[in-house]
N, C-alpha and C positions, 0 to 999 in steps of 0.2 A: 468378502469383498476385498480385492487386492488394492493396495494403495502405495504411494510413495510419500515420504516425509522430506520436505526441502526447506531451506532457509535462504532468504534474500536479505543480506545485511543485518540479520537478527530477527526479522519477521519470519516465523515458521508457519508452514502450511501443509495440510494433507491434500493430496491430489489423487483423484480417481479417474482412470481411463474408462470412458463410456462411449468410445468411438463405435462400438458395435451395438449401442443402444440397448444392451441387455438389462440395464437398470432403469427404474422409473424414478426420475428426479423428485417427483411429488412424494414418493415413499421415503426417500433419503433425507430430504430437507428438514423434516421435524426432528431428526436424530442428530443434526449437526451440533447443537449445544452439548449433548452428551459426549459425542466423539471428540469435541475440542476441549472438553474439561480436563484440566491438568491434575495429575495425581491419581485420579480414578479412571482415566481413559487415556487415549493416545496423546491428546493435548495439542493445541495449535492456536495461532491467531486467526486462522481462516481455513476454509474448506473450498476446494475447487472440484468440479466435475466437468470433464472435457468431452465434447460431443461433436459430431459432424455439423457443419454449417448448413443452413437452409438456402444459401446462395453461393454461387460460384465466385463471388467477388472476394471471399476470404477462405482461408484454409480450414478453419474450425471455429468453434465458439466455446465459451465457458459459462457455467453457472457458478457464481461466487457467493459464498455466505460468510459473514463475520462469525466470530466464535459464539456470539449470543444467538445465532440463528437468523439474524436479519440479513436481507439481501444487500450485497455491496455493489455499487455501481462500477467501481474501478479499484485497482490495487497495483501500485507501481512495482513494488518488490515482488508481489505475486505474479505479475505479468512476466517478469524475468524468469522466475521459477517455472512457470507454465511453458514458456517458450523452450527452455532447455528440456523439460520433461517430454514434450511432444516431439521435439527434434530427436531426442535419444531413442524414442520408440520407432523412428523411421517414417513417420507420417509426413514430415515436411523437411525441406532443405535448410540451409543456414539462414535464409531469409523467409519471413512468413508474415501473414496478416491474419488477425483473428478478431472476432466480435466479442465485445464486452458490453456491460450495461451503460457505459459512457461513450460507446462508439467503437470504431475500428482502431486497433493498435497494430503497429508494425514493429517487428523485432528482428534482430540480427544476432546470430551466434558468433561471438568474437573469437573465442577459443573454447577449450573443453569446459571451463567453468564460468567464463565471463559472457554476459549478455547485455546488449544495448537495445532499449526500446524507445520508440517514438510515441509519445503520449498525445492525447487529444489537445486541441488548442485551448489554452487557458481562457477563462472569461470572468467577468464580474469583478475585475481588479479594483480594490480600494486601498489607498495608501494613507496611513496615519489618521485614523478616526479615533474617537473617544466614546466609551460607553460606561455606564454605571454598573459596577459589580459589587453589590453589597454596600459597604461604606467607602469603597474606593472607586476612583476613576481610572480606567485602564486604557492605554493607548495601544491600538492594534492596527494591523493591515489585514486584508482579506483577498483571497483569490480562489476560484474553483479550478482545480487541475484534474478534473474528472471526479474529484471528491472535494467538498467545501473545506477550506482551511482558514482559520484565524491564526495569524502569525504575530507573536509578541517578541520584540527584541529586549533582552534583559541584560543586566550587568553581570550576573553570576548564574549561568545556566545550571550549574551543578546543584545549587541550593534552591532553585526555583520550585515553587509549590505546584508541581505538575499535577498531582492527584487532586488537590483541593481546588485551586484556581482553574485547572483544566476542566474539571467536571462542571464547575459553575458556569464557565463560558460555553462549554459544549451544549448546555441546555438553555443558554441565554435567549431571551426573546428576540434579540437582534438577528439571530440566525435561525429563527423558527421558519417553517416547521421541521426542516430536515436536520437542523443542528449542524455542528461543524467540528472537525478535528481541531486541536489546539496545539500549535508548535511554539516552543520556547527556544529562542535562537540567540547566539552571540557570535560575532566575528572574532575569531581567535588568531587569525593571521591573514595577510592579503589573499583574498579569494578562497579562504577556508572558513567554513561555518561549523559550529558545534550545535547540534539540534537534539531536543527531546520532545516527544509527542504524546499527548493524550488522545487516544483514538476512540471515536464512537464505534459502537458495535463490539469492541473489546471492552469498553468502559473502564479503561485504565491506561497506564503507560505501557507502550511497547518499546522494544529495543531499537526499532527503526520504523520509518514510514517513507515509502518511495514518493507518493504524491505529495507528502509533506516536505520532502527534500526539494522537489521541484518548486513547490509554493514558496518555500523559504529562500531558495536561490533567486527565483524570479523577483520577489519583493526586494531582496537585498540589491539586486541589479537595478531595479527601478529607483531605489533610494540612493544609488550612486556609491554603495559601499564596496561592491565587488564587480568583477567582470567575468563573463563566460570564458572558459569553463569554471565551475564552482565545485570545490571539493567539500563533501559533507561528512563530518565525523559523527558517528552514531554511538549510542550506548552499547550496541552489540559488537563494537570494535571491528566491524566489517564495513569499511567506508564506501561511499558512492560518489560518482561524478555526475553533475548536471550540466548539460550543454543547451544553450539557447541559439537556434539558427533561424533567423528571419521570423522570430516569434513562435517558432515550434520548439517544444521542449524534448530533450532526449535524456534518458536516465541510463547510466551504465554502471555495472558492478558485478560482483560474484553472485552466482546462484548455485548453492551447494546442495548436492544430493546426499541426504543423511542416511536414509534407509529405505528399503522396499520390503513389503511383507503382506501378510493376509490379516485382515481385520476380523476378529471373532465377534460373535453376538454379545459376549460379555463386555465388550467395549462400549456397548450402548445400553447396558443394564446396571443401574446402581441407584 
């Protein structure tokens, strides 16, 4: 199975071209956790399979899986990587629309490595609520940007308990049954946010999160802390910009092609 390895701001992905439908998604899906395992296989935060769309309203569709094999509705950084991947293969021009589990996404190739995507309309916005987390009360905000996100503004994002508190809130009853990604955010300069994210499906901290960047920027705008565009500093040191235009979010940044190759059966056996 041929594949490409790409990264969007530190989120890395395995992408497989199935535009000829030669692969059966049902056969590949159970293998995703093995393929995405680091150290013993190729390793990635997520896995995409690209296929023709069943409607003429979009250019193609994706099947997206988190590294633990669960289906993902949406992935902001992954959408930028997928857009560059499909454009590079010559299936689409610089502007495209594709179908995801969260709806239709529009993307634009800015230059060789930079991609801008228009995400779905955010919903379920909540600002500054409080919940009980163990012996503590945690103030959080919430929004669904294609993926549910709980956003916590903290005094020191570098020392934040992303693993412990992130996991606790990810499974908190307030976000049941789907759970939520948890973003730890601090404003470090005018219109600049530093963000770390605990991602469900990966079940740990990732170097970046595109939908989390949009969620953090949107909530910071709503709280009056920043104005659009918002610059997001990531743990992967490949930053992103979030734009809000009449309530519609746009995410722009690098989508890097790391390698292309052939996946051997040994990648799925351990």
